[in-house]
N, C-alpha and C positions, 0 to 999 in steps of 0.2 A: 504494500500500500504506500501511497504518498501521504506523509504525515507532516503537518505544519505545526511547529512549536513557536509560540509568541511570548517573549519574556526576556528579562535581563539575566546575566550570568549568575548562577548559584549552584549549590551542590545538587539540589533536586533536579534542576534542568540538565546537568551533566549526566546524572544517573539515568534519566529518562532517555537521553540521546543514546547512551551506551546500550540500554535495554532494547530500544527500537532497532538500532543498527544490528545488534546481535541476532534479533529475530528476522533479519533480512529485509526490513522496510527502508524506503527512501525517506530520509529526514530532512526537511527544509526548516529554516530558522528565520523568524522575523525578530530582530533584536530590540526594536522599539526606540532606538537611538541612532542617529546618523553620524555622531562625532565621537562617542565614547569608545567604541570598539573594544569591548570586553573580551576576555578569553573564554572560549567555549570548546567543548569537545568537537571533533571533526564531524561535519554534516555534509549531506549531498550538495546543498546550496544554501548560502546565507544572504539575507537581505538586511542591510543596515539602513532601515527606514524608520522614521517616527510613526507612532500610531495615528497621528492626525494627518498623515500624508494623503494628498488628494488622489494619488495613484494606487491606493491600497487595493482597489478593485482589480487593477491590472496585475498586481502581485498575486492575489488569490486566484485569478483566472490562469495565470502562468503556472502556479504550483498545481492547481487542480487537485487539491487535497481531499483524500477520503476521510481524514479526521483532522480537525484543527483543535489544538489544546492551548488555552489561554492560562498562563501561570497565575493570574489574578492576585490572590493574597500573598503569593510568593514571588511576585515580580519585583526584582531589585531595582527597576527603573524608578520606583517611587520610594522616597525617603521617609515619609510619614513622621515628619519632625514636629508635628503639632500644629502646622499651619492649615487653615481651612481651605486654602486654595488647592492643596494636594488632592482633596476629595473631588474638586471640580475637574482637575486634569484626569484623574482616574476614571470618573464617570463619562466624561466627554470622549476620552480615548476608547472606552469600552463600547459606547454607542456607535462611534465611527467604525470600529471593527465589525460590530454586529450588522450595521447597515451594509457594509461591503460584503459580508458573508451572506446576507439575505439576497443581495443582487446576484451573486454567483450561484447560491442555492445548491451547493454540492457537498455531500458528506455530512459528517456529524461534528458538532462543536462541543467541546468539554471545557467548562469553566471551573477553576480550582478555588474553592473558598476554604474557610477554616473554622475552628471551634470558637473564634473570637466573637461571633455573632450572638453568643449566649453568655449570660452572666447571672449569677445568683445561686440559689440552693434548690436543686431538683431531687426529689425523693427517688424517682425512677429515671432510667436512662432516657435521654432526649431523642425523640424520633424526628424524622424529616419534616413532619407537619407542625412541629412546635413553633409558636410565634417568636420572632426575634426579641432578644432582651439584652443585647450587647451594649457596652458603655464606651464612649470615646469616638473620635473622628474615624479611626480605622474601622471599627465595628459598624458605624453608620454607613461608611462607603461600601463595605462588603455586603451589608444588608440590602442597600439600594441596588448594587450590582446584581445580586441574586434575583431581585424582583424584576429588573430590566430584562435579564435573560429569560425569565419565565414569561414576561409579556411578549417578547419577540417570538418565543416558541409557540404560544397560544394564538397570537394574532396573525402570524405569518406562516404558521404551519411548518416551522423549522425543527430539525432534530438537534436540540440543545439540552445538554445534561450538566447539572451542577454537582460537583463532588466536594464534600466538606471533610477536610483532613483534621483528625482529632489530635491536637498537641503533637505535631510532627517534630521529630528530633533526628539528628545525625551527628556523626563525629566531625567537629570543625577542623579545617585544615589551616586556617589562619584567624586572626582576631575578628575580621569583618564577618566571619561565618558563625560567630557566637550569637545566634538568634533564636535559641530554644531554651527551655527552662533547665534542662540537664546541663547543657554547656555553660549557662550562666552560673549555675551552682558550682560547677567545677572551677570556673574562673574566679568566683568570689572566694572560694576556699584557697585557691592558689595565690591570689593577690592580697586578700584582706585577712585570711585566717578564720573567717566565720561565714556561715551559710544562712541566708535569709529564707524563711519558710512560713507560709500561711497555715495557721492551725486548723482551719475548717476546710481548706481546699482539697477536694477529692476529684480525680480526673483519670483519664486513660491516655497512655502514650502510644504513638504509632511510629515505628521505625521507618526510616526513609526507604529502605529496600522493600519493605512490605507495601508501602504506599505506591511505589513504582509498579509492583506486581499487580496490585489492585487496579490501578489505572489502566494497565495493559489488558487486563481482562475485559474492561469496557471497550477498549480500542478494537480488539479483535472480534468481539461479538457483534453480529448484525442487528440484533434486536435487544431491547431493554424494556422493562415493565414500568419504570418510574423515571421522572425527570430530575429527581434529587436523590442523592445517596449520601449517607454518612459513612465515612471510612474510619473504622476504629479497630484497635486490637482487642477491645473488650476486656483487657487486663486492668482492673481498677486498682489505683494506688493513691495514697494521700501524699501531700507535699512534704509533710514531716518524715514519712517513711522514705521518700525519695531522697531527702536531704541526708538521712542516716546512711543510705546506700552510697551516696556520693562521698560522704565523710569517710566511710570505711574503705571505699575504693581508692581515694586519694592517698590515704595512709600517712597524712601529715597532721600535726597538731592543729585542731580547729574546734570551733563550737557552733552550735545551731541557734540562730536568733529567731525565735518564733514570735509571730505577731498576728493579730486578728485582721480580717478583711471581709468585705461584703460577699466575696465569692466563696460559695460552699461546694456542695457536691454538683459537679457539672460534667457529666459523662455522656458522650454521644453514643447512640445505639447503632451498631453496624449490622444488626440482625437481618434487615431486608437485603442488603448487598451480599452477605455471606450465604443466605438461603438461595438467592437467585443464581449466583455464580459459583457457589460451592468452594470458596477459598477461605483460608484462615491465615492469620499472622503466624510467621515462623521465627521472628526475631525474639531473642532472649534478652529481656531488659537488664538483668543482672550482669550478663556477659558484656552487653553493649556498654553499660556504665563503666565496667572495669577497663574495657578497651579505650573508651573516651578518656578516662582519668589517666591511663598509662600514656596515651599519646600526648595529652596536654602537659603532663609533667615532663615528658621527654623533650618537648618543644616549648618549654616555659618561656624562653626568650622571645618567641614569636608572639605569644599571647600577652606578655607583660609589658611590651614596649609601649611607651607613651608617644603617640603620634600627634597629639595636640600641641600646637606651638604656644608657648607662654609669651604672649605679646605684651608690650608695655601699655600702661594705662591710657596714654594719649592715642596709641594706635587703636585700642579697643573702642575709645570714644569716637574716633573718626569713622571706624567701620559701622558703629551703631547709628551715628547721625549723618552718615554720608549723603543720604537723600535730601535732608534739610539743608545741608551746606550747598548742595547742587542747586537747590531752589533759590536760596538767599544770595548766592554769589553775584548774579546780574544786578541786584539791588545795591549791593556793596560797591560793585564796579561803577554803577551809575553815580553814586554819591561821591566817590573818589574823583571821577572825571568832572563832576560839577565844580570842584574847587578851582582848577585852572581856567575854566570858562567864566567863572564869577570874577576872578582877578583880571581876566582879559576885558571883561565888560567895564570894570572900574577904570582901566587904563584908556579905553576908547571914548569914554564920556568927555565931551568937550573938545575932542580932537578933530582938527580940520580934515585930516586924511582919512579917518575911519568913521566919519559921521554917519555914513549910510550902512555901516557894518553892524549887524546884530549878532553878537556872540551867542546869546541865549537861543536864538532861532537855529543857528548852526548846531548847537548842542542837542536840541530836541530832534532835529532832522537826522543827526548822526545815530542816535539811539533808536529812532524809528526804523531806520534802514537796517541796523544791525540786529535788533531784538524784536521789533514789531510793535503792535499797539500797546501792549502792557507796559513795556519800558518807556514808550513814547509818552504815555499818560503820566508815569511817575517822574520822568525828566521834565515834563511841562510843569508839573506842580512845583518841583524844585526851582525851575527857572522863574516862575511867578513869584515864589518866595524870595529869591535873590533879587529880582527886579524891584519888589516892594521895599526890601531892605536898603537897596542902593538909593532909591528915590527919597527915602526919609533922611538921607544925609543933608539935603537942601530944602525939603518940604516936610510938612507935617503929614501924619498918616491920613488925616481927614481930607487934606488937599489931594492926596494921591487917589483916594477912594472916589472922590467926586469928579475926578478928571476923566472926561470922555475918552481920551486917547489911551488911557490905561486899559479900558475894556476892549477897545479895538485891537490893541496889541495882544491882549490875552486870547481873544477870539482867533486872531490870526495864528498865534502860536499853537493853540489846541487843534484848530482845523487842519493846518498843514501837517502837524505831528500825527494826528489820528488818521488822516487820509493816506499819508505815506506809510504809516505803520500797517494800516489795513491792506494796502496794496502789497506790501512786503509779506504779510501773513498769507495772503491769497496765492502769491507766487510760490512761496515756500510750500504751502499745502499742495499745490498742483505738482510741484517738483517732487515732493515726497510720495504722492500718489503714483506719479510716473515711475519713480525709483522702485516703489513697492511692487508695482505691476511688472516692471522689468525683472526684478529679483524673483518674483513669483513664477514668471514664465521661464526664467533661467533654471530655477529649481525643478520645475516640471520637466524641462528638457533634459536636465541631468538625471532626474529620477527615471524618466522614460528610457534614456540611454543605458542606465545601469540595469534596468529591468530587461531591456532588449539584449544586453551583453550576457546577462544571466540566462535568458532563454536560449541564446545561441550556444552557450556552454552546455546546458542541459540537453539541447537538441543533438549536439555532437556526441555527447556521452551515450544518449539513447540510440543514436544511429550506429555507433560502434558496438554497443551491446546487441543490437539487432543483427548486425552483420556477423559478428563473432561471438554469438551467445553460446556459452559453454554447455547449456542444457538443451540446445536446439537439436532437431532431428538430423541436420547436416553434420553436426559435431559427433553425435552418436554413430552416424554412418561412417565417418572418417576413422573413429576408434575401431569399429568392427572390421573395416577394410584393412587397417594397419595390422591388426591381430591375425587376420586371415592370410596376409601376404608374408608373414614372418615364418622362418624355418622353425621347426619344433624346438630346437635348442635355444632359439632366440626369443621365444614368446614371452617368457617370464621377465627377461631383462627389458624388453620393450614395454611390458606392463608397468614396470617400475618407472621408466621414463614418462610414460603416459600419466601415471598417477601424480608425478611431480608437477606436470603442466596443469592437469585438471584441478587438482586440489590446491594449487598455488603454494607449494611447500617444497623445500629442498631436502627434507628429511623423511625418506620413505624406506621401509624395510619389509621384506617378504620372508616369512619363516615357513619351513617345511615341518609338518607335524610328523614326528618319528613314531610315536605311540600316543596313547591317551594322556600321557603326562608330559612328555618332552617335545620340544620343537627346536629345530636347528636352522640357523640363518641360511638363506639361499642367496639373497641379494640385498644390498643396502646402499643408499645414495650418498651418505655422509657419515662423519664420525658420530654425530648425535644419534643417527638411526641405528648405529651399532652399540649404543650405550648399554643395552641389556646383555650383551655378550653373544658369543656364537651359539650357545645352547641355553635354553631357558626351560624351566619347569612351569609351564604356563598354568597348570592346574592350581598352583599355589597363589596365583594372581586372581583372587576370588571374584572381583568385579568383572574383570576381563573374561574369565572362564564362564561365569554365569551368562554374560551377554552372548558369547559365542555359542554356548550350549543351546540358547533359545533362538539362534540365528538372527541376532540383533546387532546393531552397531554400538560398540562401546564408546561413550563420550566421557572424557576425564573432567567432570564438572567440578571436582574439588581441586583441580590443577595440581595433582600429586606429581612431583618431579620424577618419581621412580617409574612412572608408567607413561606410555604414549598418550597423546591428546585424543586420538581416535583410532579404533581398531575394528576390523571386519574380517570374517572368515570366508574361505573358499571351500565349498562342500562337495562331497560325492556320496550319494546314498545316505544323506543325513549326517555324515561324519565329517569333522573338520580335517581338511587336507593341507591347507595353507592358511597363514594368518597375515593380513595386511596391517601394518602399523604405521601411523603417521605422527610426526612431531612437527614443531615449528608452524603450526596453523595460527592464523590471526584469530583473535577472540571472536570477532563477528562472523567467522566462518564455522564456528562450532555450534551449528544450529541443526534443527530437525531437517530442514531442507537440504543441507549439505550431507547429512547422514543418509537421507534417501538417495541423493545423488551418488554417494559412495556405494550404496547397495546396488544400484543399477550398473555402475562400472564394474563392481566385483563379479556380478553375474556374467558380464561380457568376458572378463578375464577367466572366470571359472570355465565357461564354455570352451574358450580357446585352449586353456591348459589341459582340460580333459580330452579334447580332440587331439592335441599333441601327444598326450600319453597313450591314447588308443593307437595312434599312428606308430608310435615307437614299439608298442606291444605287437602290432601286426608285423613289424619288420624285425622282430626279436632274433629270428634265425639268421637273417642277413646281416645284422649288426654285430653279432658276437661270433667269435671264432670257435666252431664246434659247440661243445656244451660248457665252455668256460666263461669266465667273467672278462675275458680279454676282447675289447672292441676291435673290429676290423678297421683297416687304415682309413677308408673313406668316412665311416661313422665317427671315428675318433678325431680325425683332423677337423671335421665339421664342428665337433664339440669344443675342441681347443680353440678354434677360430672364434666361436661364439663367446667363450669366456675371455679371450684376449681382447675382443672389441668391448666387452662389458667392463673389463679392468681399465681400459683407456678412458672410459666414461665415469670411472670411480664408482661403478655399481657392484663390484665384487673384488675380492682378493684371491689370487690363485698362484700356485707354483707348479711348474712342470719339471719332473725328474726323469732322467734317462737311466734305465737299468742296463748296464753294460754286461750282458750275457749272450750266449748263443741261442738260436731259435729252438734248439733241442731242449732247453731248460725252461721255456715259456710255460709249458703245462705244469712243471714243477713249482714255479713261482705262484701260479694261479692256485694250486692246491694248498701250498703252505702259507702264503702271505695274504691272500684275499680276506681271510678271517680276521687278520690284524689291521685291516683298513676300515674306514668309516663307510657307511652306505653312500655318502655324498662324494666319495673319491672314486676315481676311474682308472682302470688298467686298459691300455690299448696300444696298438701299433700305428706308427706313422708310415707314410709312403716310402721312407728309407728302409723299412723292414725292421727297425729297432723297436724295442719295448719301452713304453713310457708310463709314468704315473702322473695323473692330474689331480692335485690336491686343491680342493675348492675351499674358499674362505679360510685360507691358511697363509701365514706370513713365512718368509724365508727362515726366520728363527724357529718357528714351529716345525717347518719342513725338515730341519736338521735332525729332529727326533725320529722322524720316519726313516730318513737315510741311515741313521745309526742302527735302527731296528733291522733294516735290510742287510746291512753290512755284517751284523752279528751272525746272520744266517748264511753268509758267504756270497752275497750278491753286491757287486760294486755298483755304486750309483753316482750320478752327476747332475747337479742343478743346471737347467738349461734356460736359455732365452727363448721365449715362445715364438718370437718373430723369426728366429733362425730355422725353425722346423716346419713352419707353415708356408705352403705355396701361395696362398691368397694374401692380399694386402690387408 
């Protein structure tokens, strides 16, 4: 499926990405911020767009998501620092996403809420239909968000589901991840030496991995009975008991500071979800608390660092009143500039050269042009005050007030100042509108270009997958044809090469089952693939043995380093004949889909191997000399050639030993020495008529033991270069 995740970077987001990738889905990401560029786990495609982007419709149409998941309460793009405007952003962004989703009208939308919408003391577990009772801005925002989602679902017929996560917790990796009650208690204990706990508060904790598994159950199901679900572990615990567990797990001297609060028993009921989907929480609270405490103690320097800067008092004051300073600065500048113009006016009075110059008029016009009407009015008031003050040098105040010229001058000053200021404001407004329109159009062009580039990348990837799809009929045919065209001796080596390419790993091993207990390595592509040794007692590997006995694919879910990551048997008559073992797989490849794919490939290998074995059995008399174990020259040379080519590809280790005896003693060697050789070793003659031993999966050091054994029985041997005895290249 195509799955779109919308939200900021956080532990829950990363866990969901890993889960969805592991299950083989294409994960798309809408970050909600164009400039922050937080770190996320790798996704199929990422869109760094804000939630209020006008091209959100284009993004949703491009993704064509089967499921859209909004992080909601766990979206780190919202700081929730107590400001009421955060709720406005949260709600407006949600509405914008819902409108875009309703226009596209494709797939399901999941909104993640939390237990914060409830507060108080509830005797019984809280069901999905219980009215909201949360306190605070964040609780109000989540309550409104749930109602908006429900209204869109009912009024527009959309598939929208709200999930409430009950006291979600996880192990924090750094200080900013300390966002749950367990992590806060651990941090308080580590930093302050005491843990705060509410005496009456009783709740249920949900581990992050459990929450991800719950969410995925809803993602993969096509139908659901309800539009709201509570996700809860149903393991009830008091805050005091949790504090005691944290105190014990931290193992440092500390005390518990208990206090009363309005919040009492507040436990979400996850009964409806568990009944419908048949899932239960598997996280162990006590173990998780111990792991959290251990990690935070180990990385105490990360969690205890003080990243807040201690600014001086004057910087704090400036930061707090910056907005007021910005508003008052033009008035201050106006009054400062008034002084030189006032002095200039005093100098020009009575001057013959400057008789027609009015400094106050210039002063008002200057501020009208620079700042507009507001400052023009203020400067005009100052100019009138300065004019009246200067006139009273030679006249009384009454004479100035009754003078007709005074009012003409004032009217002139205000009219010119206000008109010029108004024109300046209008020009500025038009310019700003033009700039905003230009910026808006540029942003749209950039957004459309980014979306188009993203679509091109997705298109190229999809085209390549379509052309060279590893699960396609064409690919299966090429595998079958390759196996059919190989000589019997080369089939298994080719199978190892094919598994490397198909499973995208360099670590592949094939073991021959000798009996019901033991298996011996036949071919391996790397040192890692040989890590179990040349011989294994696979019956002692309980999990692998059980899976092979049931003809299932073994998947190393516990990531046990002793075992391969994936294993599958090759069968004949219901019995295991060979074992395919894979290492070095990517985590996202360890899925049920890949297991099924390995099963299909193993069937193809199985058919080819069995066909080759039957072919060899049919030619038994032609391959061996008489009734001995000595291979005829043509058969033996072909076998050596196959092993030589495989060794060049690092698929096998082998040693060729020449037995320097006459032909009359060949039968003697067969009778006396064949029993001292492994089933996987071969005796045979080369075209030169000499007798040779091919030791498979053997080094020269180990071959020396075999040589010593032969020489003790009177047979001289010599280690040979395989190229020297083969006619083929």
